[in-house]
N, C-alpha and C positions, 0 to 999 in steps of 0.2 A: 688190570693192566691194559694199556692202549695197544691197538693193532699197529705194528710197524710195517709189515709187508703183506699185501693181499693180492691174489690173482683171481679173476673171474672169467671163466670160459676162454682162457688165454691160449692163443695159437701163434706159433711162429713157424713159417715154412721157408725153406731154401729151394726155390724152384718148385718142383712137385713133391719135395721131400719134407714131411712134417718133423720139426725138431721138438715142438711142444704142441700138444693136441688137447685143446679144451681143458686146460689145467685149472682146477680150483684149489686154493690153498690160503690159509690164514695163519700168520705168525705173529706172536705177541712180543712185546718189549720185555727186556730183562732175562732173556734165555740164551743158552748156547745150543744151537740146533744143527744136527748133521743132515746134510742133503746127500742121500746115499742111493747109489744105483750103479749098474754096470756102465762100462764105456759106451758112449753113444746114446745114453738115455735122456739127455737134454739138460744135464746139470749146468754145464758151462753156459749154454744159451740162456737159461733162466737167470743166472748171475749177471750176465752181460746186459740183459733187459733191465734188471733191478739197478744196475750201475748207470743206466742211461746210454749205453754204448750201442744198443740195438733198439728198434721199435717193433711193437707187436704187429703181426699180420692182421689179427682180429682179437677181440676180447680186451680185457683191461689188466694192468698191473699198477698198483699204487704203493708208494712209500710214505708212511705217515698220512695216508689219505690223499696223496697228491701224485699225479702222473710224473714219472721221472723227467727231470729237466734241470735248469740252472739251480733252482732252490734245493731240490733233493740231493744234488751232487755235493752240496755243502754239508749234508747230513750223512753221507755214505762214504765209507772208506773201503776201497777195493784193492784186493791183492790178486792180480792175474796169475794164470798158470805159468806163464813164461816171464823171464827176467826182462825188464824194460829200462833199467837204469843204464846210463852211459858207462861202459866199462872203463873208460879213461878217467872217470871221476874218482876222487877219494871218497871214503865214507863220510868224512866231515863235509865235503862239498855236496853230497846227497842230502845230508841233514839241512844244510843251508837252503838247498833247492826246495825241500818240503816246507821249510819255515817261511820262505818267500811266497810259496804257492798256496798254502792252506792256512787260513787264519786260526784254525783250531789245533794246529800242530804244536806239540809240546816238546821242544828241543831238549829241555832238561830231562824229561822222562826218557827220551830216546837215548841220550848219553848214558844215563844210569843203566838202562837195559843192555846197551852195548858193553858196558864195563862188566856187568854180571855174566854176560855170555862170552867174555874174553875176546871181543872183536876190537882189533886195532883200527881206530877210526882215521888214522893217518895213511893207511894203505889204500892203494887204488883197487877198485872193485874187480878189475880183471886179474889181479894177483891172488884173489881169494878162492878158496875151494868152492865147489858147487853148494855144499851144505851151508857154508858161511855166507855166500851170496843170498841164499834163501832166507837165512836169519836176518840179514840186513834189510831185505825188502819187507819182511814181516814186522820187524821192529818199527820201521818207518810208518807202515800202515796202522799198527796198533798204538802209535804215539799220537794219533789224532783223537780229539774228543768228539767222536762220531755217535750217531744214533743207531747206525746199522753198519756192521763190519761184514764184508763179503770176501771170504777166503776160498779161492779156487785151488784145490790140491796143495795146501801149504806144506805137507810133509812127504809128498810123493817121491822127491828126488834126494832124500837125505837118509843117512844110516840110522839104525834104531836108537842109538844114544843121542843123536842130534834131535830125533823126533821128540824125545822126552823133554828136552830143553825148549823146543818150539811150543809144545803143548803147555808147558809151564808159563811161557811168555804170554800165551793167549789168555789163560785163565787168571793171571795175576795182573793184567794190565788193561782189560777192557772196562768200559764204563758200566757200573752196576745196573743202570736203568736202560742200557742198550742191548741190542741183540747181535749175536755173532752167528752167521750162517756159514758153515764149513762144508764145502763140497769135497768128497773123497770116496775112494773105494777101499781104503785101508781102515776098515770098520773097527777091528779089534784094537787098533792103536788109538783111535780117536774116542772110542766109547766111554772111557773113564771120565772125560770132561763134559759129556753131553747131558743136557736136561731133556731134550726131545730129539726126535728124528723124523724125517720124511723119506719114505722109499719112493723113488721115481723110476718109472719103466715106460719106454716108448713115448716119452713126452707127457706122461700122466702121473699125478701123485696118487699112488695106489695104497699107501698106508701112512698115517701120521699119528704118532703116539708119544707118550713120555717113556723115558728109559726106566723109571721106577715102576711104572705100571706093568711093563713087560717082565721085569724081574720078579715082582711080587705076585702078579696074577698068573703068569705063565711059567715062571721059574726058568726063564731063558735069558741069555744075553742077546743084545741086539744083533750081534754077528750070527748067532745061531738062527734067530728068526729070519734074518736076511737070506741065509742059505736055504731055509725052508720055503720062504715066499717065492724066491726067484727060481727055485727048482720046480715049483708048481707051474710057473709061467713057461719054463722050458718044456715041460711035459704036456702042456695043454694044447 
């Protein structure tokens, strides 16, 4: 499998505060990967760097072997933590916006997903519940034929029933040879769909493993391991 995302000695600071601290990480194509860590650990900063919205202070980050730029943005589909769609738009207008903006956007796929999720595409976004607005953004992002999907807290603001629908949307609609990187602190909810995980702490990747290896070799869930690992950091 080819490498889709790689960091080497990656640092990002805001003033004197390090958000990422000499991070080394290699992610392969064709995987669903959880980027897991407590608040303030550097998850969102890493995702924004991969999306080309920030530049490293030092070190390197590459997407498909290339530094983020105009070319990689055509291969990356990014879901930010906050809603960015114009609330006065209808869902149909948002579909048209994505269709005009992204050559790889599949409007038919988006409409099919909205129908399955029960989203009325004639309604204005501002009239939708928070959970439905999050579904709208996720469907739009997952309807691109991208190589790397970057999802920043896609289930944080929705109820448990909506989380199940969102997770199903993710696993049933991403390109099989692509990678989905999901940043979240809701580990037990996201764990069933993950192939791999990366634990991130204070801007460093402290553990990268497959979910199956942890279950088979250690007899633990990723959530259990996360609590153990980060309890050790708290007590050190």
